[in-house]
C-alpha positions as CSV (number, residue, x, y, z in Angstrom):
1,M,73.3,94.9,92.0
2,L,74.3,98.8,93.0
3,P,78.4,98.5,93.3
4,T,77.3,100.2,97.0
5,D,76.3,97.0,98.2
6,L,78.2,95.4,101.5
7,R,79.3,92.1,101.0
8,T,81.5,90.4,104.3
9,F,84.5,89.8,102.5
10,G,84.9,85.9,103.1
11,R,86.0,84.4,106.5
12,S,87.1,88.0,107.9
13,G,84.0,89.2,108.6
14,L,85.1,92.7,107.1
15,K,82.5,94.2,105.3
16,V,83.3,95.6,101.4
17,T,82.0,97.4,98.9
18,T,80.8,95.0,95.6
19,F,82.8,97.6,94.7
20,A,86.9,98.6,95.7
21,F,88.2,101.3,94.3
22,G,92.0,100.4,92.4
23,T,94.4,102.9,92.7
24,A,97.1,101.6,90.5
25,P,96.8,104.4,87.7
26,V,96.6,107.6,90.8
27,G,100.1,106.1,90.6
28,N,100.4,107.9,87.6
29,L,100.4,104.4,85.7
30,F,101.5,104.6,82.4
31,R,101.3,108.3,81.9
32,P,100.6,111.7,84.9
33,I,97.7,111.6,86.8
34,D,97.9,115.9,88.4
35,D,96.1,115.7,91.5
36,A,93.0,117.4,91.0
37,T,92.2,114.1,89.0
38,S,92.9,112.2,91.8
39,D,91.3,113.7,94.4
40,A,88.3,114.0,92.3
41,M,88.7,110.1,91.5
42,F,88.8,109.7,95.9
43,Q,86.3,112.4,96.0
44,T,83.8,111.2,94.0
45,S,83.8,107.8,94.2
46,W,83.1,108.4,98.8
47,D,80.2,110.8,97.6
48,A,78.8,107.6,95.4
49,G,79.3,105.8,98.5
50,I,82.2,103.3,98.2
51,R,84.5,102.2,100.7
52,F,87.3,100.0,99.7
53,Y,90.2,100.8,98.8
54,D,93.7,99.1,97.4
55,T,96.7,100.6,97.0
56,A,100.0,99.0,97.1
57,P,104.0,100.5,97.9
58,M,105.3,99.3,94.2
59,Y,102.5,102.3,92.3
60,G,104.5,105.0,91.4
61,H,106.8,103.9,93.9
62,G,104.7,104.9,97.0
63,L,102.5,107.7,95.0
64,A,99.4,106.0,94.7
65,E,99.6,105.4,98.6
66,L,100.7,108.8,99.2
67,R,97.8,110.4,97.5
68,T,95.6,107.4,99.3
69,S,96.5,109.6,102.9
70,E,95.8,112.6,101.5
71,N,91.5,111.3,100.6
72,L,91.8,108.9,103.7
73,R,93.0,110.1,106.8
74,W,91.2,112.2,107.9
75,K,87.5,109.8,107.5
76,R,86.4,107.7,109.8
77,R,89.0,104.7,110.0
78,D,86.3,102.6,110.8
79,D,83.8,104.1,107.7
80,F,86.2,102.4,105.2
81,V,88.2,99.1,104.3
82,L,91.9,100.1,103.1
83,S,94.0,96.7,101.2
84,S,97.6,97.5,100.7
85,K,100.5,95.3,99.6
86,V,104.3,93.6,100.8
87,G,107.3,92.5,98.8
88,R,109.0,95.5,98.0
89,R,110.7,97.7,99.4
90,L,111.1,101.6,99.1
91,V,113.9,103.1,99.2
92,P,114.9,106.8,99.0
93,A,117.0,107.4,96.1
94,R,117.7,110.7,93.8
95,R,115.1,110.5,91.2
96,E,117.4,110.6,88.1
97,T,118.8,107.7,89.4
98,I,115.2,105.6,89.6
99,D,114.0,103.7,86.4
100,F,109.9,104.4,87.3
101,T,108.5,102.3,84.2
102,P,105.8,101.7,83.2
103,W,104.8,104.5,86.2
104,T,105.7,108.3,85.5
105,Q,106.7,110.8,87.9
106,G,106.6,109.0,90.6
107,A,108.0,109.4,94.0
108,P,111.4,109.1,94.3
109,F,112.4,106.3,96.3
110,K,113.7,103.0,94.3
111,M,112.0,99.3,94.6
112,E,113.7,96.5,96.0
113,F,112.4,93.0,96.4
114,D,112.2,92.1,99.5
115,Y,110.0,88.6,101.2
116,T,111.9,87.7,104.1
117,Y,110.2,89.0,107.1
118,D,111.9,92.0,109.2
119,G,111.5,93.5,105.0
120,T,107.7,92.5,106.2
121,M,108.2,94.0,108.8
122,R,110.2,97.1,107.9
123,A,107.6,97.3,104.4
124,F,104.4,97.4,106.4
125,E,105.8,100.1,109.1
126,D,106.4,102.3,106.2
127,S,103.7,101.8,104.9
128,L,101.5,103.1,107.8
129,Q,103.8,106.3,107.5
130,R,103.1,107.5,104.0
131,L,98.8,106.1,104.6
132,A,99.7,108.6,107.8
133,L,97.1,106.4,109.3
134,E,97.0,103.5,112.4
135,R,96.4,100.2,110.3
136,M,95.9,98.1,107.4
137,D,92.5,95.6,107.3
138,I,94.1,93.2,104.3
139,V,97.4,93.1,102.9
140,F,98.6,90.5,100.2
141,I,101.9,89.4,98.8
142,H,102.6,90.6,96.8
143,D,103.7,89.9,92.5
144,I,104.7,86.3,93.3
145,D,103.3,84.9,90.2
146,V,105.7,83.9,86.8
147,F,104.1,87.0,85.3
148,T,106.7,89.1,86.7
149,R,109.2,86.8,88.8
150,G,109.7,84.5,85.8
151,K,112.6,81.7,86.0
152,D,113.1,82.7,89.9
153,Q,109.3,82.4,90.4
154,P,109.8,79.2,92.5
155,E,112.6,80.2,95.2
156,V,110.9,83.5,95.3
157,F,107.6,82.2,96.5
158,K,109.4,79.9,99.1
159,Q,111.0,82.7,100.2
160,A,107.6,84.3,100.1
161,M,106.2,81.5,102.0
162,D,107.8,81.4,104.5
163,G,109.4,85.3,105.0
164,C,106.3,87.4,104.7
165,Y,103.9,85.1,105.1
166,K,104.9,84.3,108.5
167,A,105.3,87.6,109.1
168,L,101.9,88.6,107.9
169,E,100.5,85.6,110.2
170,R,102.2,87.5,113.6
171,L,99.9,90.8,112.4
172,R,97.0,89.1,112.2
173,N,97.2,87.1,115.3
174,E,97.9,90.3,116.7
175,K,95.4,91.6,115.1
176,V,97.3,94.9,113.7
177,V,95.5,93.5,110.5
178,T,92.5,91.3,110.2
179,A,93.1,89.6,107.0
180,I,96.4,87.9,104.6
181,G,96.6,86.8,101.6
182,V,98.2,87.4,98.3
183,G,97.9,89.1,94.6
184,V,98.6,88.0,91.4
185,N,98.2,87.6,88.4
186,E,97.7,83.7,88.3
187,W,95.1,82.0,89.6
188,E,97.5,78.4,89.8
189,V,99.6,80.7,92.8
190,C,97.0,81.2,94.2
191,H,96.0,77.5,94.8
192,E,99.1,77.0,96.1
193,A,99.4,79.1,98.6
194,L,96.4,78.0,99.6
195,K,96.9,74.5,99.6
196,Q,100.0,75.5,101.5
197,R,99.2,78.2,103.9
198,D,95.8,79.6,106.4
199,F,95.3,82.8,104.0
200,D,91.3,85.0,104.1
201,C,92.1,86.8,100.9
202,F,93.8,86.9,97.0
203,L,93.9,90.1,94.8
204,L,93.5,88.0,91.7
205,A,93.6,90.2,88.5
206,G,92.6,89.0,84.9
207,R,92.3,85.1,85.6
208,Y,88.9,86.0,86.4
209,T,86.1,87.0,83.3
210,L,84.3,86.8,80.6
211,L,86.7,85.4,79.0
212,E,89.0,83.2,81.3
213,Q,87.1,80.9,84.0
214,E,90.0,78.0,84.7
215,A,90.0,79.0,87.9
216,L,87.1,77.6,88.7
217,D,88.5,74.0,88.6
218,A,90.5,73.7,91.7
219,F,90.8,77.3,93.1
220,L,87.8,78.8,93.6
221,P,86.6,75.8,94.8
222,L,88.9,75.8,97.5
223,C,88.3,79.3,98.4
224,E,84.5,78.8,98.9
225,Q,85.3,75.4,101.5
226,R,88.4,77.3,103.0
227,G,86.3,80.7,103.7
228,A,88.6,83.1,101.5
229,A,87.3,86.1,99.7
230,V,88.6,86.6,96.4
231,L,89.5,90.3,95.1
232,V,89.3,90.5,91.3
233,G,91.0,93.1,89.3
234,G,91.8,93.5,86.1
235,G,88.4,92.3,84.7
236,F,88.6,93.7,81.8
237,N,91.2,91.5,80.6
238,S,93.7,95.3,80.1
239,G,91.0,96.7,78.2
240,I,89.3,94.7,75.6
241,L,86.1,94.1,77.9
242,A,85.6,97.5,77.9
243,T,86.9,98.3,74.4
244,G,85.1,95.4,72.3
245,A,87.3,93.7,70.3
246,K,87.9,96.5,68.0
247,P,91.2,97.1,66.2
248,G,94.6,97.8,68.9
249,A,92.2,96.4,71.3
250,K,94.5,95.1,74.6
251,Y,94.5,91.5,76.4
252,N,96.7,91.1,79.4
253,Y,98.6,94.8,78.6
254,A,99.5,93.3,74.6
255,P,97.3,93.7,71.3
256,A,94.7,91.8,71.3
257,S,95.6,87.9,69.0
258,A,93.0,87.1,66.4
259,S,90.9,84.1,68.7
260,I,90.3,86.8,71.4
261,M,89.1,89.1,68.9
262,D,86.7,86.4,67.4
263,K,85.8,85.0,70.7
264,V,84.8,88.7,72.3
265,A,82.8,90.1,68.9
266,K,80.8,87.2,69.7
267,I,80.5,88.0,73.2
268,E,79.2,91.4,71.5
269,A,77.3,89.8,69.0
270,V,75.1,88.0,72.3
271,C,75.2,91.4,73.9
272,A,73.9,93.2,71.2
273,E,71.2,90.8,71.4
274,Y,70.0,91.8,74.6
275,G,70.5,95.5,75.1
276,V,73.8,94.3,77.2
277,S,76.9,96.8,77.3
278,L,80.2,94.5,77.3
279,P,81.6,96.4,80.4
280,A,78.4,96.0,82.8
281,A,78.3,92.5,81.8
282,A,81.8,91.6,82.6
283,L,82.2,93.4,85.5
284,Q,78.7,92.0,87.1
285,F,79.6,88.5,85.6
286,V,83.1,88.5,87.7
287,V,81.1,89.5,91.4
288,A,78.5,87.0,90.7
289,H,81.0,84.4,92.0
290,P,80.0,82.9,95.7
291,A,84.0,83.0,96.4
292,V,84.0,87.3,94.7
293,P,82.8,90.2,97.2
294,S,84.1,92.4,95.3
295,F,85.4,93.7,91.9
296,C,88.8,96.1,91.6
297,A,89.2,98.9,88.8
298,G,91.5,102.0,88.4
299,T,90.6,104.4,86.6
300,R,92.1,107.3,85.2
301,T,89.2,110.3,84.7
302,V,86.2,110.9,87.2
303,E,83.9,110.3,84.0
304,Q,85.6,106.7,83.7
305,L,84.3,105.9,87.5
306,K,80.9,107.4,86.8
307,Q,80.8,104.7,84.2
308,N,82.6,101.9,86.1
309,L,79.6,102.5,88.8
310,A,77.1,102.8,86.2
311,W,77.9,100.1,84.7
312,F,77.0,97.3,88.1
313,S,73.3,99.1,87.5
314,Q,72.1,98.5,84.6
315,P,69.9,95.7,84.5
316,I,70.8,92.8,82.3
317,P,68.2,89.8,81.6
318,V,68.9,86.1,82.7
319,E,68.5,85.2,79.6
320,F,71.7,86.9,78.3
321,W,73.7,84.5,80.8
322,A,71.5,81.7,79.6
323,A,72.1,82.9,75.4
324,L,76.2,82.9,76.0
325,K,76.5,79.4,78.5
326,S,74.4,77.8,74.9
327,R,77.1,78.9,72.7
328,G,80.0,78.1,74.7
329,L,81.1,81.6,75.2
330,L,81.2,80.3,79.4
331,R,81.7,77.6,81.0
332,E,77.9,75.8,82.1
333,D,79.3,75.8,85.4
334,A,80.6,80.1,86.6
335,P,78.5,81.1,88.8
336,V,75.9,84.3,86.9
337,P,73.6,87.2,88.2
338,V,70.2,86.3,89.0
């Protein structure tokens, strides 16, 4: 398997690379990344053959889209696939009045949730301006999950299905965009959206990994049935599948529990037995599912990016996957690389 392998993005017909460059870190997530480092990562990914890029207005309050523009706007537009998101509008504001958490040194815009039809159209046009491109290929409705919206999630979800969806459906019908979807942290929300509306794709963060396969129960089978593609992000569960079960390891952006640490330690033991890198197994497992054409990862340095690309290419014996299943560390019905 190579990170530059081209796959069809569900029924949309778009061709995407198995590895997608995620731009959340270049939005200065948690701490700043300078322009030179951001540019170097974009260039390294391009030189390596990566042609799928994912961004969002949320990332750095517009900074990630601006940096994406700086690095892609002079490329031949048909040579890459680009996704961004709607659900938030950015409003100019004085920096000292903006709460950038968890971003740092973002662009001077405050964020406002807006899932209305008009707000979605405005957000889409604003993103095109920041990107300085004539189109986005894929647009996701962003963060309509319980993780982000808490007790307001049911009403937010309804607003998005009535407002955002109608706007994106029009853009798709007019061939302004090719594919429309939902980007959230919970497979259950994706599943409900697919049952209610005619979506082409989903960006699912952290909920289909070596540690979690509940999405196999209903959501992923429905995606296969409907031809909906799933771009998986957070395939390291926010850290522990990259670092291993070491002290301070993160799971879902918080310190990992004892049970999670124990399971990862057991997976690591199988990795050691078969000479497999844990992060390589995590990456390659995700894209073995027929509904998952691509894995999206963001990195903070060129070295991290190169390491991710190398993990995609590391040989993994089929016996490794069989061992995980036989020891109850991986679901029997989970597709694995061949």
